[in-house]
C-alpha positions in Angstrom: 21.7 -16.6 -13.6 21.8 -13.5 -11.3 25.0 -11.5 -11.0 25.2 -10.8 -7.3 22.5 -12.9 -5.1 24.0 -12.5 -1.9 24.5 -8.4 -2.5 20.4 -8.6 -2.4 19.8 -10.9 0.5 22.0 -8.8 2.6 20.4 -5.8 1.6 16.6 -7.3 2.6 18.6 -8.1 5.9 19.1 -4.7 6.7 16.0 -3.3 5.4 14.4 -5.6 8.0 16.2 -3.8 11.0 15.2 0.0 9.7 11.7 -1.6 8.9 9.0 -3.4 11.5 6.4 -4.7 9.0 9.3 -7.2 7.4 8.8 -9.9 8.8 5.4 -11.0 7.7 6.4 -10.1 4.6 6.1 -13.9 3.0 3.1 -14.7 4.3 1.1 -13.9 0.5 3.5 -17.2 -0.5 1.2 -19.3 -3.1 1.9 -22.4 -6.4 2.2 -19.7 -8.2 5.3 -17.0 -6.4 6.1 -15.1 -5.6 9.9 -16.5 -6.5 11.6 -13.6 -4.5 11.0 -10.8 -2.8 14.4 -8.6 -2.1 14.2 -5.1 0.1 16.6 -2.2 -0.2 17.6 0.7 1.8 20.2 3.2 1.3 20.7 5.6 4.7 22.5 8.1 3.0 19.6 9.3 0.9 16.9 7.5 2.9 15.7 5.3 -0.1 13.7 2.1 0.6 12.6 0.4 -2.1 11.0 -2.9 -2.7 11.2 -5.6 -5.4 8.8 -8.3 -6.1 9.5 -11.3 -8.5 6.9 -13.8 -8.7 6.6 -15.8 -11.5 9.5 -15.9 -14.5 7.8 -19.2 -16.5 7.4 -16.9 -19.4 10.5 -15.2 -19.6 11.7 -12.3 -17.6 9.6 -10.7 -14.4 8.3 -7.0 -16.3 6.8 -4.6 -14.7 7.0 -0.9 -13.7 8.8 0.8 -10.4 6.3 3.5 -8.4 7.0 5.9 -5.8 4.6 6.8 -4.0 5.0 7.4 0.1 2.6 4.4 0.8 3.9 1.4 -1.2 4.0 -1.6 1.0 5.7 -5.2 0.3 1.6 -6.3 0.2 1.0 -3.7 -2.5 3.7 -5.0 -4.6 2.8 -8.5 -4.4 -0.6 -7.6 -5.8 0.9 -5.8 -8.6 3.3 -7.8 -9.6 1.0 -10.8 -9.6 -1.9 -8.8 -11.3 1.6 -8.6 -13.9 1.7 -12.4 -13.8 -1.6 -12.7 -15.3 -2.0 -10.0 -18.0 1.3 -11.4 -18.9 -0.1 -14.4 -19.9 -3.7 -13.3 -21.3 -1.1 -11.0 -23.5 0.6 -14.4 -25.3 4.3 -12.8 -24.5 7.3 -14.1 -23.1 7.5 -12.3 -19.8 6.9 -13.0 -16.0 5.4 -11.4 -13.5 7.4 -8.8 -10.7 6.9 -5.3 -9.5 9.1 -3.2 -7.4 8.7 0.6 -5.4 10.0 3.1 -4.0 8.9 4.7 -0.7 8.8 8.2 -0.5 6.9 11.7 -1.7 7.2 11.8 -5.1 6.2 15.9 -5.2 8.9 16.1 -2.1 11.7 14.2 -3.4 14.2 14.5 -6.2 13.2 10.9 -7.8 15.7 11.0 -10.2 18.7 10.6 -7.4 16.0 8.0 -5.5 15.7 6.0 -8.9 19.0 5.6 -9.6 19.9 4.7 -6.3 17.3 1.8 -6.5 18.7 0.9 -9.7 22.4 0.1 -8.1 20.7 -2.0 -5.2 18.6 -4.5 -7.8 21.3 -4.9 -10.2 22.4 -8.3 -9.4 18.4 -8.8 -10.4 18.7 -6.5 -14.3 18.0 -7.7 -17.1 18.1 -11.6 -16.3 15.4 -11.9 -13.8 13.4 -8.8 -14.0 12.8 -5.9 -15.9 11.6 -2.5 -15.4 9.3 -0.2 -17.3 7.5 3.2 -15.7 4.4 3.1 -13.1 2.6 5.8 -10.9 4.9 8.9 -10.3 7.6 7.7 -13.0 8.4 8.3 -16.3 10.2 7.9 -19.4 13.5 10.4 -17.7 13.3 8.0 -14.0 13.8 5.3 -17.0 16.7 7.1 -18.4 18.0 6.9 -15.3 17.3 3.4 -14.4 19.3 2.4 -17.3 22.1 4.3 -17.1 22.9 3.1 -13.2 22.2 -0.2 -14.3 24.6 0.0 -17.0 22.0 -1.4 -19.6 19.5 -0.7 -22.1 17.2 -4.2 -22.1 17.2 -2.9 -18.3 14.0 -0.8 -18.3 11.4 -0.1 -21.8 9.8 2.7 -21.8 12.7 4.7 -21.9 12.8 7.7 -24.8 13.2 7.5 -28.1 16.3 8.6 -29.5 17.3 5.9 -26.2 14.9 3.6 -28.9 12.2 3.5 -27.2 8.6 3.7 -26.8 7.6 5.9 -24.2 4.6 5.0 -22.3 3.6 8.7 -22.7 2.7 8.1 -26.0 -0.5 6.1 -24.2 0.0 2.9 -25.2 -1.6 1.9 -21.6 -4.8 4.4 -22.0 -4.7 3.0 -26.1 -5.2 -0.1 -25.0 -7.8 0.6 -22.3 -9.6 2.5 -25.6 -10.1 -1.6 -27.5 -11.0 -3.3 -24.8 -13.8 -0.6 -24.3 -14.6 -0.5 -27.7 -14.7 -3.9 -28.7 -16.9 -5.1 -25.3 -19.2 -2.9 -26.3 -20.0 -4.5 -29.3 -20.6 -7.8 -27.5 -22.5 -7.2 -24.7 -23.1 -3.3 -25.0 -26.7 -4.3 -25.5 -27.3 -7.0 -22.7 -25.7 -4.6 -20.4 -28.3 -1.7 -21.7 -25.1 0.6 -22.6 -24.7 1.7 -26.3 -23.2 -0.7 -28.8 -21.6 2.5 -30.6 -18.6 4.0 -29.1 -19.9 7.1 -29.9 -23.1 7.4 -28.0 -21.9 6.7 -24.6 -21.3 8.7 -21.2 -17.6 8.2 -19.6 -16.2 9.1 -16.2 -12.5 8.9 -15.6 -11.2 8.3 -12.4 -7.7 9.7 -12.6 -5.8 11.8 -15.2 -2.0 11.1 -15.8 -0.6 8.7 -18.0 -3.9 5.9 -18.7 -6.3 8.4 -18.4 -5.1 11.0 -20.7 -4.7 8.7 -23.0 -7.7 7.0 -22.6 -9.5 10.5 -22.7 -8.0 11.1 -25.7 -8.9 7.7 -27.5 -12.4 8.2 -26.5 -12.7 11.6 -27.3 -11.1 10.8 -31.3 -14.4 7.8 -31.0 -17.1 10.8 -30.2 -17.0 9.5 -26.6 -18.7 12.2 -24.2 -16.7 12.1 -21.3 -18.7 13.4 -19.2 -16.7 13.2 -15.7 -12.6 13.6 -14.9 -10.9 13.7 -11.3 -7.8 13.8 -10.0 -6.2 14.0 -6.7 -7.5 17.0 -5.6 -10.6 17.2 -7.2 -13.2 16.4 -9.9 -15.1 18.4 -12.9 -18.2 17.5 -14.3 -19.8 18.8 -17.4 -23.2 16.7 -18.4 -22.7 17.9 -21.8 -19.0 16.8 -21.8 -15.4 17.4 -21.2 -13.3 19.3 -23.8 -10.3 17.1 -23.8 -8.5 19.1 -25.5 -8.7 22.3 -23.5 -8.6 19.6 -20.6 -5.2 18.1 -21.4 -3.9 21.1 -20.1 -4.7 19.8 -16.4 -3.6 15.9 -17.1 -0.6 15.1 -14.9 -1.0 17.7 -12.2 1.8 17.9 -9.3 -0.2 20.1 -6.9 -3.6 21.3 -6.6 -3.2 24.3 -8.4 -2.2 21.7 -11.8 -5.5 19.8 -10.7 -8.3 19.6 -13.4 -10.6 20.8 -10.9 -9.2 24.1 -12.2 -11.0 23.5 -15.7 -12.9 26.3 -16.3 -16.3 25.0 -18.5 -17.8 22.5 -15.8 -18.7 22.3 -12.3 -16.3 20.8 -9.6 -17.6 18.7 -7.4 -15.8 16.2 -4.4 -13.6 13.9 -5.7 -14.8 10.8 -5.1 -18.2 11.4 -5.4 -17.3 10.6 -9.1 -18.8 6.9 -8.4 -21.8 8.0 -8.3 -22.0 9.5 -11.4 -24.8 9.6 -14.2 -23.0 7.3 -16.5 -22.2 4.2 -18.2 -18.7 3.2 -18.1 -16.6 4.1 -15.5 -12.9 3.9 -16.0 -10.7 3.7 -12.9 -7.1 5.3 -13.7 -5.6 5.6 -10.6 -5.2 3.8 -7.4 -5.8 0.1 -6.7 -9.3 -0.7 -4.2 -11.2 1.9 -5.4 -14.5 -0.1 -5.8 -15.0 -1.8 -1.8 -18.0 -2.9 -0.5 -18.6 0.3 1.3 -18.2 1.7 -2.6 -19.7 -0.5 -4.7 -23.3 0.5 -4.0 -22.2 3.9 -5.1 -21.6 3.5 -9.0 -24.3 3.9 -11.6 -22.0 3.0 -14.3 -23.0 -0.4 -16.2 -19.3 -1.7 -17.1 -16.0 -0.7 -15.4 -13.1 -0.7 -17.6 -10.1 -0.9 -15.2 -7.4 1.3 -16.4 -5.9 0.9 -12.7 -4.5 -2.3 -11.6 -6.5 -3.7 -8.6 -9.1 -1.8 -8.7 -12.5 -3.9 -7.5 -11.5 -6.2 -4.7 -13.5 -9.4 -5.3 -16.6 -9.2 -2.8 -17.3 -5.8 -4.7 -17.2 -7.6 -7.5 -19.4 -10.2 -6.7 -21.7 -7.5 -5.5 -21.6 -5.7 -8.6 -21.9 -8.1 -11.0 -24.8 -9.9 -9.3 -26.0 -6.0 -9.6 -25.5 -6.2 -13.3 -22.7 -4.3 -13.8 -19.7 -5.8 -15.8 -16.1 -5.4 -14.7 -13.0 -5.4 -17.4 -10.4 -6.6 -15.4 -7.3 -4.9 -15.1 -5.2 -7.6 -16.9 -7.2 -7.9 -19.3 -8.0 -4.0 -20.2 -4.5 -2.4 -19.3 -2.4 -4.6 -21.4 -1.7 -2.2 -24.0 1.5 -1.2 -21.4 3.0 -3.6 -21.7 2.3 -5.1 -24.7 3.9 -1.5 -26.0 6.8 -3.2 -23.1 7.1 -6.1 -25.2 7.5 -4.1 -29.1 9.7 -1.8 -27.6 11.6 -5.1 -25.8 12.0 -6.7 -29.9 12.7 -3.5 -31.3 9.1 -2.8 -33.3 7.8 0.7 -34.3 5.7 2.8 -32.9 3.2 2.0 -35.5 3.7 -1.5 -34.7 3.1 -1.8 -31.1 0.3 -0.2 -31.6 -1.2 -2.7 -34.3 0.2 -5.0 -31.3 -1.5 -3.7 -29.1 -5.3 -3.7 -30.7 -4.9 -7.8 -32.5 -3.3 -8.6 -29.1 -6.5 -6.5 -26.6 -8.8 -7.0 -29.0 -8.7 -11.0 -29.0 -8.1 -11.5 -25.7 -11.8 -8.8 -25.1 -14.0 -11.3 -27.2 -11.9 -14.5 -26.3 -12.9 -13.5 -22.3 -16.4 -11.9 -23.0 -17.3 -15.2 -25.5 -16.8 -16.9 -22.0 -18.7 -14.6 -20.3 -21.7 -15.2 -22.6 -21.3 -19.1 -22.4 -20.7 -19.7 -18.6 -22.3 -15.9 -16.9 -19.4 -16.0 -14.3 -17.5 -12.6 -13.9 -15.1 -11.8 -16.9 -11.8 -12.3 -14.3 -12.9 -15.3 -13.5 -13.2 -16.4 -17.3 -10.2 -14.5 -17.4 -8.1 -15.9 -15.0 -8.3 -19.2 -15.9 -7.0 -18.2 -19.4 -4.0 -17.1 -18.1 -3.6 -19.9 -15.2 -3.6 -23.1 -17.9 -1.0 -21.1 -19.7 1.3 -20.0 -17.0 0.5 -23.6 -15.6 2.0 -25.6 -19.2 5.1 -22.6 -19.2 5.8 -24.0 -15.2 5.3 -28.0 -16.0 7.8 -27.8 -19.5 10.6 -25.4 -17.3 10.3 -28.3 -14.3 10.4 -31.3 -16.8 14.0 -28.9 -18.1 14.9 -28.6 -14.6 14.9 -32.0 -13.7 16.1 -33.5 -17.7 19.2 -30.9 -16.1 19.7 -32.4 -13.3 20.3 -36.0 -14.4 22.1 -34.6 -17.1 24.5 -33.5 -14.2 23.9 -36.3 -12.4 25.3 -39.1 -15.2 
């Protein structure tokens, strides 16, 4: 199935020579995956990249490419595993995967890095891995990726002129909004926050693709956004932030472009957004935001994970017993991958958004009814549903493999 598997193995060995943390890379193996971990290195431009293909029982591994100076194999694995659960829960024929390039996105030529990365992982694309935008990677970088691969099916989130549905349209943020609005009608009264989205107060952490997407959704629904943060600071206004005015500060790449320069509000320390008195907190930046150290600061009664792996399990247990409910990443932010599936199938933008609304609304209702019946975390319910769907696919694949071996031996 792969075009040249040995090439990937050789590249892994080269990378091990240059990076001392590689020997422990397979320490996270379990019965679900990962199936493959590939690390690549281009010494000419000092490009170090990681690809984790976690589980392909449902289809080719799907997941974005992120660029960060701190990305690690373990981080990429955790993100790939989140994609495994996300695709299974969404009911789309993709498996879970993720990739990362170790670099400072603000001090490097991202296009050059992505092209180099694409060429080195080409043996796996698109049969086993289909890329997409992620942190610090947008439609321009994705265009560079598919150009280098020489196959438009190698990624989704492409520019419209290439037949894509760019993530910049806000598919992920839209899905987060659908999940939030659906959940308010089901559990708003139980957790003592308004059931009507127009009456809630929200804090949004991160003001890139997902953050601006959910901000627009909420603004259109009449919700009050009282705080927004990015890498450089946080703006707070108890009377609400004007998203049309604030939008110019989204996708900031330096402090001068930061949301903290929004005029009609008070600048507070970036991490103090957790302490804001509000109904809903939506993390849309990086992972491990809510930990055992930070969970006690949170005042919101509902957390909707726009970012992947935003909450540690220990923190979630603390918050659950405190009465705070978390809608997990692989339920709430599946709009991006559902939109990717729509692009993959050649659907229109309208059809993509309709599919996102339908699937996320249905899954949110399913998960929260389980939460109300069993009284355990929505994450546990969602994970169980995803596991059951994936297990069936893995059993079918094993049966097919056994049949294939019998035919070969006859």
